[in-house]
BALOBA-1460 file (C-alpha; in Angstrom, 3 decimals):
// residues 321
<rec num="1" residu="m" x="97.371" y="97.081" z="73.308"/>
<rec num="2" residu="s" x="97.474" y="100.031" z="75.700"/>
<rec num="3" residu="h" x="94.234" y="101.304" z="77.219"/>
<rec num="4" residu="l" x="93.404" y="104.506" z="79.060"/>
<rec num="5" residu="i" x="92.748" y="102.648" z="82.331"/>
<rec num="6" residu="d" x="94.154" y="99.538" z="83.974"/>
<rec num="7" residu="v" x="91.833" y="98.099" z="86.612"/>
<rec num="8" residu="i" x="93.853" y="96.080" z="89.138"/>
<rec num="9" residu="i" x="92.016" y="93.232" z="90.878"/>
<rec num="10" residu="p" x="93.814" y="91.132" z="93.528"/>
<rec num="11" residu="m" x="92.399" y="87.628" z="93.981"/>
<rec num="12" residu="y" x="93.153" y="85.056" z="96.656"/>
<rec num="13" residu="n" x="90.842" y="82.024" z="96.858"/>
<rec num="14" residu="r" x="88.105" y="83.999" z="95.141"/>
<rec num="15" residu="a" x="86.768" y="81.452" z="92.660"/>
<rec num="16" residu="d" x="83.264" y="82.232" z="93.884"/>
<rec num="17" residu="c" x="83.736" y="85.922" z="93.026"/>
<rec num="18" residu="v" x="84.974" y="85.578" z="89.445"/>
<rec num="19" residu="l" x="81.559" y="85.851" z="87.810"/>
<rec num="20" residu="n" x="80.651" y="88.794" z="90.053"/>
<rec num="21" residu="i" x="83.634" y="90.935" z="89.103"/>
<rec num="22" residu="i" x="83.321" y="90.047" z="85.400"/>
<rec num="23" residu="r" x="79.684" y="91.216" z="85.466"/>
<rec num="24" residu="q" x="80.650" y="94.436" z="87.270"/>
<rec num="25" residu="l" x="83.277" y="95.233" z="84.649"/>
<rec num="26" residu="e" x="81.064" y="94.360" z="81.686"/>
<rec num="27" residu="k" x="78.444" y="96.822" z="82.945"/>
<rec num="28" residu="q" x="80.878" y="99.741" z="82.870"/>
<rec num="29" residu="t" x="79.827" y="102.561" z="80.566"/>
<rec num="30" residu="f" x="83.513" y="103.386" z="79.972"/>
<rec num="31" residu="k" x="84.984" y="100.676" z="77.736"/>
<rec num="32" residu="d" x="88.614" y="101.685" z="77.134"/>
<rec num="33" residu="f" x="90.092" y="99.708" z="80.008"/>
<rec num="34" residu="r" x="92.015" y="96.521" z="80.692"/>
<rec num="35" residu="a" x="91.433" y="94.343" z="83.752"/>
<rec num="36" residu="i" x="94.593" y="93.049" z="85.433"/>
<rec num="37" residu="f" x="93.674" y="90.017" z="87.536"/>
<rec num="38" residu="v" x="96.394" y="89.119" z="90.045"/>
<rec num="39" residu="n" x="96.038" y="85.547" z="91.292"/>
<rec num="40" residu="d" x="97.892" y="85.841" z="94.598"/>
<rec num="41" residu="g" x="98.837" y="82.201" z="95.140"/>
<rec num="42" residu="s" x="95.276" y="80.913" z="95.465"/>
<rec num="43" residu="t" x="94.937" y="77.384" z="96.808"/>
<rec num="44" residu="d" x="91.428" y="76.829" z="95.472"/>
<rec num="45" residu="n" x="90.420" y="76.763" z="91.795"/>
<rec num="46" residu="t" x="90.520" y="80.539" z="91.279"/>
<rec num="47" residu="a" x="93.060" y="80.187" z="88.441"/>
<rec num="48" residu="e" x="90.958" y="77.636" z="86.554"/>
<rec num="49" residu="v" x="87.730" y="79.604" z="86.941"/>
<rec num="50" residu="l" x="89.427" y="82.801" z="85.813"/>
<rec num="51" residu="e" x="90.814" y="81.136" z="82.677"/>
<rec num="52" residu="q" x="87.462" y="79.599" z="81.851"/>
<rec num="53" residu="e" x="85.139" y="82.525" z="82.495"/>
<rec num="54" residu="l" x="87.369" y="85.212" z="80.997"/>
<rec num="55" residu="q" x="87.241" y="83.464" z="77.629"/>
<rec num="56" residu="k" x="83.730" y="84.914" z="77.345"/>
<rec num="57" residu="a" x="84.575" y="88.351" z="78.756"/>
<rec num="58" residu="k" x="83.691" y="91.421" z="76.705"/>
<rec num="59" residu="f" x="86.738" y="93.436" z="77.790"/>
<rec num="60" residu="d" x="90.503" y="93.101" z="77.515"/>
<rec num="61" residu="f" x="92.324" y="91.462" z="80.406"/>
<rec num="62" residu="t" x="95.542" y="89.918" z="81.575"/>
<rec num="63" residu="i" x="96.146" y="87.388" z="84.351"/>
<rec num="64" residu="i" x="99.185" y="87.507" z="86.626"/>
<rec num="65" residu="t" x="99.956" y="84.471" z="88.769"/>
<rec num="66" residu="k" x="102.292" y="84.902" z="91.735"/>
<rec num="67" residu="l" x="103.150" y="83.399" z="95.097"/>
<rec num="68" residu="n" x="100.902" y="84.493" z="97.930"/>
<rec num="69" residu="g" x="102.013" y="87.779" z="99.423"/>
<rec num="70" residu="g" x="98.831" y="89.538" z="100.489"/>
<rec num="71" residu="a" x="96.638" y="92.237" z="98.970"/>
<rec num="72" residu="g" x="99.383" y="94.876" z="98.952"/>
<rec num="73" residu="s" x="101.799" y="92.577" z="97.149"/>
<rec num="74" residu="a" x="99.120" y="91.670" z="94.602"/>
<rec num="75" residu="r" x="98.283" y="95.315" z="93.937"/>
<rec num="76" residu="n" x="101.982" y="96.103" z="93.515"/>
<rec num="77" residu="a" x="102.257" y="93.353" z="90.894"/>
<rec num="78" residu="g" x="99.342" y="94.949" z="89.070"/>
<rec num="79" residu="i" x="100.883" y="98.419" z="89.259"/>
<rec num="80" residu="r" x="104.162" y="97.142" z="87.831"/>
<rec num="81" residu="a" x="102.323" y="95.350" z="85.002"/>
<rec num="82" residu="s" x="100.249" y="98.396" z="84.056"/>
<rec num="83" residu="d" x="100.991" y="100.421" z="80.948"/>
<rec num="84" residu="s" x="97.966" y="102.709" z="80.881"/>
<rec num="85" residu="q" x="97.578" y="106.390" z="81.688"/>
<rec num="86" residu="w" x="95.376" y="105.687" z="84.707"/>
<rec num="87" residu="i" x="95.199" y="103.033" z="87.420"/>
<rec num="88" residu="s" x="92.127" y="101.973" z="89.360"/>
<rec num="89" residu="f" x="91.840" y="99.392" z="92.145"/>
<rec num="90" residu="v" x="88.831" y="97.096" z="92.578"/>
<rec num="91" residu="d" x="88.220" y="94.187" z="94.961"/>
<rec num="92" residu="s" x="86.689" y="91.075" z="93.411"/>
<rec num="93" residu="d" x="83.860" y="90.663" z="95.930"/>
<rec num="94" residu="d" x="82.618" y="94.259" z="95.714"/>
<rec num="95" residu="e" x="80.282" y="95.945" z="93.262"/>
<rec num="96" residu="l" x="80.595" y="98.956" z="90.976"/>
<rec num="97" residu="r" x="78.035" y="101.402" z="89.730"/>
<rec num="98" residu="p" x="78.075" y="101.325" z="85.900"/>
<rec num="99" residu="q" x="79.528" y="104.851" z="85.766"/>
<rec num="100" residu="f" x="82.394" y="104.074" z="88.174"/>
<rec num="101" residu="l" x="85.203" y="104.299" z="85.618"/>
<rec num="102" residu="e" x="83.505" y="106.866" z="83.379"/>
<rec num="103" residu="y" x="82.907" y="109.419" z="86.118"/>
<rec num="104" residu="l" x="86.309" y="109.026" z="87.776"/>
<rec num="105" residu="y" x="88.062" y="109.358" z="84.413"/>
<rec num="106" residu="s" x="85.973" y="112.361" z="83.404"/>
<rec num="107" residu="a" x="86.517" y="114.120" z="86.726"/>
<rec num="108" residu="a" x="90.275" y="113.530" z="86.683"/>
<rec num="109" residu="t" x="90.841" y="114.575" z="83.080"/>
<rec num="110" residu="s" x="88.405" y="117.518" z="83.051"/>
<rec num="111" residu="s" x="89.980" y="119.024" z="86.159"/>
<rec num="112" residu="g" x="93.585" y="118.293" z="85.207"/>
<rec num="113" residu="s" x="94.029" y="116.285" z="88.420"/>
<rec num="114" residu="d" x="96.338" y="113.332" z="88.865"/>
<rec num="115" residu="l" x="94.000" y="111.717" z="91.399"/>
<rec num="116" residu="a" x="90.241" y="111.265" z="91.552"/>
<rec num="117" residu="i" x="88.342" y="109.896" z="94.561"/>
<rec num="118" residu="c" x="84.707" y="108.957" z="95.093"/>
<rec num="119" residu="d" x="82.260" y="108.014" z="97.841"/>
<rec num="120" residu="m" x="81.056" y="104.497" z="98.599"/>
<rec num="121" residu="m" x="78.125" y="102.675" z="100.088"/>
<rec num="122" residu="t" x="78.553" y="99.714" z="102.441"/>
<rec num="123" residu="r" x="76.325" y="96.679" z="102.716"/>
<rec num="124" residu="f" x="76.392" y="93.031" z="103.656"/>
<rec num="125" residu="k" x="76.392" y="90.421" z="100.916"/>
<rec num="126" residu="d" x="72.729" y="89.459" z="101.301"/>
<rec num="127" residu="e" x="71.423" y="93.018" z="101.380"/>
<rec num="128" residu="s" x="69.922" y="94.586" z="98.282"/>
<rec num="129" residu="a" x="71.981" y="97.141" z="96.379"/>
<rec num="130" residu="e" x="70.958" y="100.704" z="95.648"/>
<rec num="131" residu="t" x="69.270" y="100.862" z="92.270"/>
<rec num="132" residu="e" x="68.223" y="104.496" z="91.870"/>
<rec num="133" residu="p" x="69.942" y="106.377" z="89.031"/>
<rec num="134" residu="l" x="73.091" y="108.321" z="89.835"/>
<rec num="135" residu="g" x="72.369" y="111.302" z="87.627"/>
<rec num="136" residu="d" x="74.972" y="113.487" z="85.951"/>
<rec num="137" residu="l" x="78.561" y="113.649" z="87.166"/>
<rec num="138" residu="r" x="79.095" y="115.817" z="90.246"/>
<rec num="139" residu="y" x="82.611" y="116.624" z="91.415"/>
<rec num="140" residu="n" x="84.765" y="119.334" z="92.967"/>
<rec num="141" residu="t" x="88.437" y="120.057" z="92.421"/>
<rec num="142" residu="i" x="90.200" y="120.218" z="95.774"/>
<rec num="143" residu="t" x="93.758" y="120.656" z="97.000"/>
<rec num="144" residu="p" x="95.814" y="117.707" z="98.272"/>
<rec num="145" residu="a" x="95.596" y="119.257" z="101.753"/>
<rec num="146" residu="e" x="91.792" y="119.235" z="101.555"/>
<rec num="147" residu="a" x="91.901" y="115.656" z="100.260"/>
<rec num="148" residu="m" x="94.149" y="114.614" z="103.138"/>
<rec num="149" residu="k" x="91.769" y="116.150" z="105.664"/>
<rec num="150" residu="h" x="88.889" y="114.355" z="103.971"/>
<rec num="151" residu="f" x="90.757" y="111.057" z="104.149"/>
<rec num="152" residu="c" x="91.732" y="111.508" z="107.792"/>
<rec num="153" residu="t" x="88.116" y="112.360" z="108.612"/>
<rec num="154" residu="k" x="86.398" y="109.734" z="106.494"/>
<rec num="155" residu="w" x="88.496" y="106.704" z="105.550"/>
<rec num="156" residu="f" x="88.243" y="105.217" z="102.081"/>
<rec num="157" residu="g" x="90.065" y="102.252" z="100.569"/>
<rec num="158" residu="p" x="92.253" y="101.785" z="97.477"/>
<rec num="159" residu="w" x="89.064" y="101.503" z="95.421"/>
<rec num="160" residu="g" x="88.672" y="105.221" z="96.155"/>
<rec num="161" residu="l" x="91.859" y="105.961" z="94.214"/>
<rec num="162" residu="f" x="91.852" y="106.631" z="90.492"/>
<rec num="163" residu="m" x="95.403" y="107.777" z="89.913"/>
<rec num="164" residu="n" x="97.821" y="108.803" z="87.243"/>
<rec num="165" residu="r" x="100.221" y="105.928" z="86.590"/>
<rec num="166" residu="e" x="103.175" y="108.205" z="85.809"/>
<rec num="167" residu="m" x="102.745" y="109.948" z="89.169"/>
<rec num="168" residu="a" x="102.759" y="106.578" z="90.928"/>
<rec num="169" residu="f" x="106.045" y="105.520" z="89.349"/>
<rec num="170" residu="e" x="107.744" y="108.904" z="89.693"/>
<rec num="171" residu="n" x="107.017" y="108.895" z="93.436"/>
<rec num="172" residu="e" x="107.604" y="105.149" z="93.905"/>
<rec num="173" residu="l" x="104.108" y="104.683" z="95.291"/>
<rec num="174" residu="f" x="103.813" y="101.018" z="96.196"/>
<rec num="175" residu="f" x="102.098" y="99.185" z="99.046"/>
<rec num="176" residu="d" x="104.114" y="97.980" z="102.036"/>
<rec num="177" residu="e" x="104.243" y="94.236" z="101.388"/>
<rec num="178" residu="n" x="105.135" y="93.482" z="105.013"/>
<rec num="179" residu="c" x="101.794" y="94.869" z="106.143"/>
<rec num="180" residu="i" x="99.012" y="92.262" z="106.244"/>
<rec num="181" residu="y" x="96.190" y="94.491" z="107.503"/>
<rec num="182" residu="n" x="94.974" y="98.022" z="106.774"/>
<rec num="183" residu="e" x="97.794" y="98.575" z="104.305"/>
<rec num="184" residu="d" x="95.453" y="101.085" z="102.681"/>
<rec num="185" residu="a" x="95.883" y="103.963" z="105.138"/>
<rec num="186" residu="p" x="99.663" y="104.419" z="104.798"/>
<rec num="187" residu="y" x="99.524" y="104.002" z="101.028"/>
<rec num="188" residu="i" x="96.644" y="106.401" z="100.426"/>
<rec num="189" residu="s" x="98.252" y="109.010" z="102.682"/>
<rec num="190" residu="e" x="101.422" y="108.885" z="100.577"/>
<rec num="191" residu="v" x="99.459" y="109.026" z="97.303"/>
<rec num="192" residu="i" x="97.557" y="112.143" z="98.378"/>
<rec num="193" residu="a" x="100.769" y="113.824" z="99.548"/>
<rec num="194" residu="a" x="102.278" y="113.271" z="96.083"/>
<rec num="195" residu="c" x="99.408" y="114.889" z="94.132"/>
<rec num="196" residu="n" x="99.130" y="118.328" z="92.586"/>
<rec num="197" residu="k" x="95.322" y="118.464" z="92.818"/>
<rec num="198" residu="v" x="92.446" y="116.081" z="93.375"/>
<rec num="199" residu="a" x="89.032" y="115.592" z="91.788"/>
<rec num="200" residu="k" x="86.504" y="114.605" z="94.473"/>
<rec num="201" residu="v" x="83.441" y="112.919" z="92.979"/>
<rec num="202" residu="d" x="80.564" y="113.460" z="95.401"/>
<rec num="203" residu="m" x="78.770" y="110.290" z="94.376"/>
<rec num="204" residu="k" x="78.632" y="106.728" z="95.729"/>
<rec num="205" residu="l" x="80.209" y="104.921" z="92.798"/>
<rec num="206" residu="y" x="81.575" y="101.926" z="94.729"/>
<rec num="207" residu="v" x="79.706" y="99.297" z="96.774"/>
<rec num="208" residu="y" x="81.847" y="97.797" z="99.529"/>
<rec num="209" residu="i" x="80.587" y="94.348" z="100.527"/>
<rec num="210" residu="l" x="81.199" y="93.353" z="104.153"/>
<rec num="211" residu="s" x="82.242" y="89.759" z="104.800"/>
<rec num="212" residu="n" x="82.190" y="88.102" z="108.219"/>
<rec num="213" residu="g" x="85.032" y="85.739" z="107.354"/>
<rec num="214" residu="s" x="87.531" y="88.307" z="106.105"/>
<rec num="215" residu="l" x="90.880" y="89.214" z="107.621"/>
<rec num="216" residu="h" x="89.299" y="92.598" z="108.327"/>
<rec num="217" residu="r" x="87.249" y="90.942" z="111.087"/>
<rec num="218" residu="s" x="89.600" y="88.222" z="112.318"/>
<rec num="219" residu="p" x="90.887" y="88.459" z="115.948"/>
<rec num="220" residu="r" x="94.613" y="88.373" z="115.135"/>
<rec num="221" residu="l" x="97.156" y="90.445" z="117.041"/>
<rec num="222" residu="d" x="99.786" y="90.113" z="114.307"/>
<rec num="223" residu="k" x="97.648" y="91.947" z="111.768"/>
<rec num="224" residu="f" x="97.298" y="94.969" z="114.050"/>
<rec num="225" residu="l" x="101.014" y="94.973" z="114.846"/>
<rec num="226" residu="s" x="101.886" y="94.918" z="111.136"/>
<rec num="227" residu="a" x="99.501" y="97.828" z="110.514"/>
<rec num="228" residu="v" x="101.127" y="99.908" z="113.251"/>
<rec num="229" residu="e" x="104.618" y="99.173" z="111.950"/>
<rec num="230" residu="s" x="103.649" y="100.120" z="108.407"/>
<rec num="231" residu="f" x="102.001" y="103.350" z="109.496"/>
<rec num="232" residu="k" x="105.127" y="104.351" z="111.405"/>
<rec num="233" residu="k" x="107.089" y="104.151" z="108.136"/>
<rec num="234" residu="t" x="104.621" y="106.505" z="106.462"/>
<rec num="235" residu="e" x="104.784" y="108.908" z="109.412"/>
<rec num="236" residu="k" x="108.552" y="109.065" z="109.050"/>
<rec num="237" residu="k" x="108.309" y="109.636" z="105.285"/>
<rec num="238" residu="l" x="105.689" y="112.390" z="105.462"/>
<rec num="239" residu="l" x="107.409" y="114.101" z="108.370"/>
<rec num="240" residu="s" x="110.196" y="114.955" z="105.930"/>
<rec num="241" residu="t" x="107.805" y="115.854" z="103.082"/>
<rec num="242" residu="k" x="107.356" y="119.599" z="102.764"/>
<rec num="243" residu="n" x="103.924" y="120.363" z="101.383"/>
<rec num="244" residu="d" x="100.475" y="121.316" z="102.677"/>
<rec num="245" residu="a" x="99.052" y="117.790" z="102.433"/>
<rec num="246" residu="a" x="101.886" y="116.350" z="104.513"/>
<rec num="247" residu="e" x="101.360" y="119.155" z="107.026"/>
<rec num="248" residu="v" x="97.708" y="118.147" z="107.414"/>
<rec num="249" residu="f" x="98.735" y="114.515" z="107.853"/>
<rec num="250" residu="n" x="101.318" y="115.444" z="110.471"/>
<rec num="251" residu="g" x="98.675" y="117.461" z="112.313"/>
<rec num="252" residu="m" x="96.025" y="114.751" z="112.605"/>
<rec num="253" residu="g" x="96.930" y="111.546" z="110.743"/>
<rec num="254" residu="g" x="98.626" y="109.699" z="113.591"/>
<rec num="255" residu="a" x="95.908" y="110.284" z="116.179"/>
<rec num="256" residu="r" x="93.211" y="109.433" z="113.631"/>
<rec num="257" residu="f" x="94.849" y="106.198" z="112.508"/>
<rec num="258" residu="y" x="95.830" y="104.926" z="115.935"/>
<rec num="259" residu="i" x="92.507" y="105.631" z="117.661"/>
<rec num="260" residu="a" x="90.691" y="103.853" z="114.806"/>
<rec num="261" residu="t" x="93.100" y="100.925" z="115.095"/>
<rec num="262" residu="l" x="92.703" y="100.764" z="118.877"/>
<rec num="263" residu="r" x="88.924" y="100.899" z="118.586"/>
<rec num="264" residu="r" x="88.781" y="97.991" z="116.172"/>
<rec num="265" residu="a" x="91.395" y="96.072" z="118.173"/>
<rec num="266" residu="a" x="89.303" y="96.487" z="121.324"/>
<rec num="267" residu="v" x="86.372" y="94.849" z="119.567"/>
<rec num="268" residu="q" x="88.336" y="91.977" z="118.050"/>
<rec num="269" residu="l" x="91.150" y="91.148" z="120.481"/>
<rec num="270" residu="s" x="91.333" y="89.697" z="123.963"/>
<rec num="271" residu="i" x="92.261" y="92.126" z="126.738"/>
<rec num="272" residu="k" x="95.716" y="90.529" z="126.908"/>
<rec num="273" residu="d" x="96.424" y="91.031" z="123.192"/>
<rec num="274" residu="f" x="94.952" y="94.533" z="123.339"/>
<rec num="275" residu="k" x="97.436" y="95.493" z="126.040"/>
<rec num="276" residu="t" x="100.273" y="94.125" z="123.926"/>
<rec num="277" residu="l" x="99.152" y="96.304" z="121.028"/>
<rec num="278" residu="e" x="98.658" y="99.442" z="123.083"/>
<rec num="279" residu="n" x="102.228" y="99.177" z="124.333"/>
<rec num="280" residu="e" x="103.417" y="99.529" z="120.729"/>
<rec num="281" residu="i" x="101.556" y="102.827" z="120.325"/>
<rec num="282" residu="k" x="102.886" y="105.851" z="122.199"/>
<rec num="283" residu="f" x="99.501" y="107.479" z="121.984"/>
<rec num="284" residu="k" x="100.168" y="110.236" z="124.488"/>
<rec num="285" residu="e" x="102.661" y="111.712" z="122.005"/>
<rec num="286" residu="y" x="99.751" y="112.522" z="119.654"/>
<rec num="287" residu="k" x="97.762" y="114.598" z="122.141"/>
<rec num="288" residu="y" x="98.586" y="117.776" z="120.197"/>
<rec num="289" residu="q" x="96.693" y="116.322" z="117.214"/>
<rec num="290" residu="f" x="93.435" y="115.721" z="119.093"/>
<rec num="291" residu="k" x="92.194" y="119.281" z="118.459"/>
<rec num="292" residu="n" x="92.049" y="118.614" z="114.715"/>
<rec num="293" residu="l" x="89.821" y="115.540" z="114.986"/>
<rec num="294" residu="q" x="86.057" y="115.255" z="114.939"/>
<rec num="295" residu="l" x="84.257" y="115.382" z="118.288"/>
<rec num="296" residu="s" x="83.572" y="111.637" z="118.502"/>
<rec num="297" residu="q" x="87.227" y="110.918" z="117.739"/>
<rec num="298" residu="k" x="88.411" y="113.416" z="120.350"/>
<rec num="299" residu="i" x="86.214" y="111.797" z="122.981"/>
<rec num="300" residu="a" x="87.617" y="108.356" z="122.116"/>
<rec num="301" residu="c" x="91.176" y="109.693" z="122.324"/>
<rec num="302" residu="y" x="90.715" y="111.266" z="125.742"/>
<rec num="303" residu="l" x="88.879" y="108.184" z="127.015"/>
<rec num="304" residu="f" x="91.826" y="106.016" z="126.002"/>
<rec num="305" residu="l" x="94.287" y="108.281" z="127.811"/>
<rec num="306" residu="f" x="92.037" y="108.395" z="130.886"/>
<rec num="307" residu="s" x="91.637" y="104.614" z="131.169"/>
<rec num="308" residu="k" x="92.756" y="102.053" z="128.629"/>
<rec num="309" residu="t" x="90.677" y="99.354" z="130.318"/>
<rec num="310" residu="l" x="87.554" y="101.513" z="130.307"/>
<rec num="311" residu="f" x="88.193" y="102.321" z="126.628"/>
<rec num="312" residu="y" x="88.533" y="98.613" z="125.830"/>
<rec num="313" residu="y" x="85.208" y="97.609" z="127.363"/>
<rec num="314" residu="a" x="83.398" y="100.705" z="126.131"/>
<rec num="315" residu="m" x="84.419" y="100.016" z="122.531"/>
<rec num="316" residu="k" x="83.455" y="96.375" z="122.896"/>
<rec num="317" residu="s" x="79.986" y="97.300" z="124.114"/>
<rec num="318" residu="v" x="79.316" y="99.948" z="121.470"/>
<rec num="319" residu="f" x="80.800" y="98.465" z="118.282"/>
<rec num="320" residu="n" x="80.626" y="95.015" z="116.678"/>
<rec num="321" residu="d" x="83.287" y="95.231" z="113.940"/>
């Protein structure tokens, strides 16, 4: 049975999150969806818990079991298994406002867009969630160039994408499966560059839950190196793409991505590993893009060029993620 929306949920050793994501989906005010759970080679009892708890679920679902390949690989498996008009990505340990699917669907279809994006709120697992009502749907229709500038200014993850499935397949929009960290940025950049127009929902529909034990916070050099390599592929692709969104990306995307990567690497890595990473990034080549960044980002960029060591210790003293 085909639904209007396929919600793709990658899961790796997430047995403790199964009940959470089932509850989040059951609360959705939009009911014409299917949940695609992708068990990405879990070594705990995720598969068993999924089978057991989904027997009581009040929505349609399918379970894909595959060898471990990372979040990008799991999302790709979900994309390939989808047969709906729309695709949405959700992480199993996060939370959704009840209108998440309804408002994204309404904004996309009402505006004739092939992509809808929304805002998020961030909190730690033990913090209380926002409970005040969202109110009526609020959105603007923007150009892909405006969406690209928004993304390069204020990052959002795959959960921020509600996209037309046909567009994804026509443009071969799949995650880089060799990238083990921050695979979102290259992918989202390519998605935006492929759009005709975008519906931007100015509401916090998604609750991103921070976890201290995630790969996002682990001090591993290899994850940063894989992110840089993946982003270079996207740079090459969009350099040859001739549209306004790609032009925006080529005017600020590299500097924005690399300074954010260097900032987080400074916090998480040893000085030795940080120097190894910085050697892979020819950051001086992006100086022409600095003028298009926000003031705080410009300052960080010039500080890095002035003194990489000073940048390293400054970032370490100011940030904790």
